[in-house]
Every structure is written in C-alpha cells, then in structure tokens.
N, C-alpha and C positions, 0 to 999 in steps of 0.2 A: 455587509452581506458576504464578502469573501470568507471572512473568519468563521461565520456561522456555517457556511457551506462546507468548509474544510473540516470543522469540528464534527458536524453531523455525518459527513462522508467517512471520516476516519473511524468514528465510533461504530458505524455500520460495518466497516471493513474488519475492525478488530473483533467483531462478534461472529465473523464468518471464517470458514476455512478457505482454501484455494490458493492458487499461485498465479503469478503473472508470467508473461513471456511465452514465446512459441516453443514447440517441442522439437526434438531431433527427428529428421526424416530417415528413410531407409538407408540413405547413404551416409548417415552420421552427421549431416549438416544441422547446425543450430541457428535459429533465427532469434535475434534480439531486437527489441524495440528501444529506441533512443529518442527522447524528446528534448527540445530546447526552444527558447524564445529568441527573437532578435530581428535584425534588419535583413533585407535581401542579400546584402553582402555577407553577413554571417551565415545565412543558409547555404550560399554557394561555397564558401570556404569549408564549412563543416561537412558538406557532401563530398568535397575533394578529400578530406581526411578519412571519411568512411571508405571511399573507393581505394585509397592507399592502404588502409588496414586490411580490407578484404583481399587485396592482391597478396598480402603476406599471410593471411589466415583464410584460405579459401573455404574452410569448413564452417566459418562463422559469418552469417549474413546479418547485416545491420539494416534495420528498417527505420529510416528517419521520420520523425513526426515533429513539426514545428509550427509556430504561429507567433502572433503579437503578444506582448506582455499583458494587454488588457484582458484577454480571454484565457490566458494560459493557466491560471491558478484554478479557476472554476472547472476547466476541463480536467486538470490533474486530479482535483478532489473527486470528481465524478468517476474517473477510471479507478482510483484507489478504492472507492466505495463498492465498485462492481468487481473487486478482486482482479482487475485488468490493468494494473499499473504498468507503465513502461519499465523495462529492465534497468535502463540507465536514465537518470533524470538530471537535467540541468536545474540546480536548486539555488534559491536565493537565501541570503542570511535571514531575511524577515520570516521565512517559513521553515527554516531548517529544524529548529527545535519543535515546531508545531507538528511536523511529520515524524521526527525521531521519537518524541515523547510518547507517541501513540503506536509505536512499533512498526511503522511503515518503511523504515530505512534500515539497511544492513550496517552493522558496525564494521567499518572498513579496516579496522585493526585485525579483524578475523577473516578478511578477504584473501583468498589464496592467489598468490602471484602478483599482488599489488605492492610495489616498492615506493617508499617515501624517504629513502636515505639521502636523497639529493635535495630535500626540502629543508629550508631553515625552520627551526622549531616554532617561531612565531607565526609563520605562514601555515603551519599545520594546526596550530592552536585556534585559528579562526573557525575551524569546523569541528572542534573537539569540545565535548562537555560530558559531564556525568561519567567520566572514565572511558567514553567511546569516541570514535572518529566517524561522524555521520555525513560529512561532506569534505571532499578533497578540493582544496583551493585550486581553481582553474586559472586564476590571474591575480596578481598583486595590485592593490589599489591604495591610494591615500587620499584623504579629504583635504582639499587645497583651496587657495585663491587662484582663479584663472584671470589673467590680466591681458589687456589689449594694448601693446606698446604704441600702436598707431593713435589710439585715443589719448594716451598720455602725451604723445608728441604734439597732437593737435591742441591740447590744453596748455602746452608749455610746462608740464610738470615732470620732473625726473622720476625714473623708476625707483621704488623704495628699496632699502636694505631689509629683505625679509628675514634675515637672521636675527635682527635686533628690534623689530618694531613692536610696539604695544598697541592695544585697542584704541587708546587715545590718539596715537600717531596715525593709525589707520583711518580713523574718523577725520582727522585734520586733512590728511592727503586727499581723501575722497571728497570732502567738502570743497577743497581748493579746486579740484577738477570740475566739480559741478558749477562753481562760480565762473571758471574760465570758459566752460562750454556755453554759457549764456543761453540756457534753455534748450540746447541741442542734445542733452544727455546728462548722465549722473556719474558720480565717482565710483559708486558700487551698488550692486543690488542689495536688497534687504536679506538678512538671514531669517531663520525661523520658517522657511518654506519647505524644510524637510527635517526628518528626525536626526540626521547626521550633525547638523549645526548645533542643536541642543546638546547632543552627546559630547561634541568637542568642547563646548562651553563648560559642560559639567566636568569633563576630564581635567580641564584647566583649573577647576576649583575643588579638586579632590573627590569628585563624585563620578558617576557613570549613569547613562540613561537607564540601564538595567544591571542588576547584580548577577553574580554567578549562580545564585540559587533561584533565579527566575522572578525576582521582584523588581519593582520600580526603584531606581537608585537615586533619583533627584528629589530634592526637598522643595517645599513651597517657597522658601527664601531664595533658593538657587534659581528657580524658574522666574521668580519675581525680578531678580537682578538681571537675568537674561533679557526679559522684556523691557525693563527700565533702560538698559543700555541700547536696545533697539530704538526706543523712542528718542534717546539722546542723539543717535545717529540721524534719525529722520529730521529732528528739529534743527540739526546743524546743516541740513540740506545735503548730507553725504549720500543719502539713499533717495530713491524715487518716491513719488506720491503713493498713497495707499491704493489708489485706483490702478496705477501701473503695476504695483507689486501683486495685487490680487489677480490680475490678468496674466502676468509673467510667470507666476508659479505653476500655472497649468498649461502654458503655451508649449507647442512642439519645439524641440530643440532648435530647428532651423528658423523659427519665428520668435525666439526669445530675445531678451535684451542684449545678450552677448553676441548673438548671431547678426543682429541688425545694427550693431555699432552704437547702441544707446547707453551702454555701460562700459566703463573703463575696467571694472573688476566685478567679479561675482564669485560664488562658491560652487565648487565642482569636484567630482571625483577625478583623479588623475587620468584614468583611462578614457575620459571623455574629451581629452585635449584634441585628438585628431578630428573627431566629429565636429567639435565646436570651431576649430580652425577652418575646416572645410566649409562649414555653413556660413562663417563670417567672411570668408575670403581673405583672412588675415592670419599671420603666423602668431598665434597666441602664446602666452608664457605662463608656466606654473610658478606660483609663489607659496611659501609657507604661510600658514595661518598666523595672525598676530597672537600675542599672548599677553597676559596681565603683567608679567615681569619683564618682557622683552627678551627672554631667553628662549631659543628655539627648542631646547630640551624640555621646556615646560608648556608647549603649545598643544599638548594632548595627542600628537600624531601617533599613528600606529598603522600597521599593515592590515588592511581588510581584504577579505576575499571578494573580488568583483562578482564572482558567482562560484558555484561549487559543482563537482561531479558527485552524485549520490547513486546508490544502487538499491533497488526495491528489495525489501526483506522477503518478498514473496516470489522473487524471480526463480524460475525453474532451473536457471543456468547461472548461478552466482559466480562460478569459476570463470566462465567465458565472459561474463559481464565485467569482472575484475580485470580480465586480460585486455578488454577494450579500454577501460578507464586507465589502465597502466600505459597503454599506447598513447592515449590522449595526453597524459601527464609527463611521460618519460621518453617518448620516441622522438628522435631527431627529425624523422620524416614528418611527423605531425607538427612539431614545433616550427619547422620551416614553412608549413602551410598556414598555421594559425598566427604565427608571429605575435603581435601584441593585440590582436582583435578582441580578446577577452581580458586584456590587461597584461602586464609584464609577467612572463612565465615564472612561476615560483620555483621550478626546478633550476638550480643554479647553473648546471651545465648547459641546459637548453637555453637559458637566458643569455649566457655568453655566446652560444652558437648563433642565435638569431639577431643579436645586437647590431652587427654590421649591415643587416639586410632591411632594417626598419625604415619606414618613411620618416621625414623630418619631425613631424609632430609626435609620432610614436617613439622615435629616438630620444626626443626631449623628455617625454614621460618616463622612459626607461632610465635616462640619466638622472632625473629628479628622484626617482625611487631609490636609486643607488646612493645618491648624495645624502639623503636624510636618514640612512640606516642607523647611524650612531645616535640619532636624536629620538628614537622611537620608544614608546611605552608598550606595555602588554596589550594584546588585542582586547577589544571590548567584548563582553559576553553577548551571544546572540539573543534576540528577543525571545521571551517566553511565549507559551501558547497564548494567542490573543494579541501579542505585541505587534503583529504585522499591520495593525490599523493605526499605529501611532502617527505615521506621517500625515494621514488625512486629518487626524485630530489636531495636531500641532498647526497645520495650515489654517484650520478654522479659527483657532484662538489667536494666531498671529494676525489674521485679518481683523478680528474683533478689536485687538489692541491698536492696530494702525489706524483704524477708522474711528477710534475713540469711544467705541461702544462698551469696552471693558477696560478697567485699570489693570496694570500689570499684576497686582496681588490678587485681583478677582480672577483674571485669566489663569494665573498659576494654580490657584486652588481648584478651579473647575477642570483644568487640564489633568491634574493629578487624580482627582476623583473619577474622571471619565476613563483614564487609562487603567487605573486600579480595577474599575468595573469590568473592563475588557479582559484583563489578564487573570481575573478570578473566575 
C-alpha cells in the first residue's frame, strides 16, 4: 500500500506546479520545515540541534515535524502530492530513488553552500545515482552479526574469530550454543527476515539485490541457495523454530530475541548496537558477517547510509535548506549533539571530534566501522521505484520456507516474480 500511495502521490505532484516551504516575512526571516522519524530520544536531540542552528542563523526558522516510522511515509507521500513537502526530509534508502526518479528531490550537487569535501567517496556514493546526489549520508552503517558475550559464556562457547569464519563454521558454533543452552535459547536468529541479509548473501556470490540501472540483481539459483542454507542452519538447530522466527521478525526491538537473551547472535545494522545493548541490559558486541571463503574482504561488507538528508525540489528556499543540511553534516556543534544517534558521522573531522564523547556501545560501533574500512566493497545501489516493498516480500517467503509450505526453489521463483512485478 505504501508504494502505491507514493507512486500515486508523486505522479499527482509531478503534474502540478507549486512550491513547498514557508515564505520570507517582512523582516527577511525564512521558515523551513524539517521532518524526520525516530524515537523520543531522537526527537529531543534533533530539536537541540535546531535550537543551536537558529542561534547562529537567527533569520532562518526551522519548524520540526516528526513521527513514528509506521506512518511517516504515507504522510510524506500525501504532502508531496499536495505540493506541500517539507523543505528538508530525513530520507531512507528504500525510498530515495522512488522520490528522486519522480523529480521530488533536489540534486544536492547543485545545492548552494553544501560542502561534502570531508566525506569519504563511498559514503557519498550511498546517496548518489544517475549522476546526481539526492541524499546526503547522515550516518555510516554496516550490516553485521550482533553477539551477546554473556550467552556465549553461559553456553561455555568461546567467541569466534570473525575475520576468518565461514558460513559452515558459523552454523557449527551456533548449533553448539543451542545444544549447550538446553532449550533456553538458540545460537543465532534466522536470516531472511530483512532485505539486507539477502543482499549481503548476493554480494558474497558476485550479485547484488538490485543493479545500478534499477533492476533485480539476484538469480533464482542464488535465492534458492540462500534458502537452502537457511534450512541447513535450521536443521542443525543453529536457529530457532519457525514459530519463534515468524514472531521475532516483527517484534519490537526491546521484545526481540536479542533483547530477551534468547539468542547468542543475530543480524543487525551497526548503529543499532546501543539500542540493543540497552534493551538487553548487556554489553553486546559487533562481529563481521561470515563468508563463503572465510576471508573478511569477501563477506560483502560496505558502508550504508543509516538514513539521508534530502531537500525538496520544490522548496522556495533551497539555499537556506542547503545551509541547514550543511550544518547538520559539517558543524562541530551539531556533531557534538547528534554524536552517533543516527550512525557514525560520515564527515571524517566530525567523526574524530565526537569519538571521545561516545557512550560505550556507540564507541564500540564507531571502532568497528573504523576497523573494517579496508575490507569494504562498493556501496549497493539503492532500490528502484517499487523496491521499498522487498522486505515484506522476503519475510513472507522466509516464513513459507521455514514452515515447509514452499521448497527453496519454489520460494525463490515466487519471490523474484513478485519483486519484478513491484519494480515494473
């Protein structure tokens, strides 16, 4: 439904004229609207950044609009359709191309006063396609294994060497933990509960979930192998039951298997380490993904934007909007407030500035991001129009496979047919 709403809304917007954003008043003050999703903690910190910016730029007023992820995209689609989009938009990779391809986002390469010279090329590439930059990386992320050392200790199993482990070794370690826990938990959660796990599997096998020209990049054989290995892990008792996995994939973070101590390992984005550690009451640890070869340089890792700063193409005040985005990305004052709340800062100078001030879990995430820098591949292309629905689709077929209602090759074919239908 979200994809349909976005498509219909953006088509309506592209057929109309009009601008977003407030006008300048008699005193020359400009009002900009800025929207984002997130927790209460994020709302509080972001408002502090707005207040800090306005002290330095008294002629630019920032009106914050925020909410939960669940309703964010429908609301954004509606405002874009009404030619009333916020000037500055917190954007997700899932929908970045969706909005950019329909002309709703400003090419930030043309934004007056926005500097990116302190960004590493790969961190910029995450929001760049078709020759334009439509989202400025707000935080660096990497897809990882998150591990609970306390569960390893309870099972009497040593922590693995994540620089050399293979998928077979990962399965053996997880199965050993499950056996030692004797019904009180499992070695690892199941993969296939989000699109990132399939993308990382594909990258390890010379493919990618999506291609640079906006097509599906995985083959039926590749997805079949992905699900065949998942069943191998389940049958080895490395992963939980189908019932547990189907519930866990949609559970709130503080009620999931990692938070409740039921899992020794699971799959996570690196910027979730702090929230997961807080929810579990344990100091969790980030590990590299296993690979087919056992080489860390071949595990598919790359820097992903945790989220992006975008500017509406219809903003009446693109210069001032760019000035605010520049402050978010490049200001020491903003960096010291945001810290790692949206991920490790992509600006290398800000990253070094905030590093000593991070909480333990955020400091660990920061150190991990720095540690893997020489192992990374090119960023994965963002999803094409319609690609934002892939996570829900893959969750459905993962459930079908785990419950035995479809064989891996059947699920692979159905998955590819359905996704191709969405992106066409």
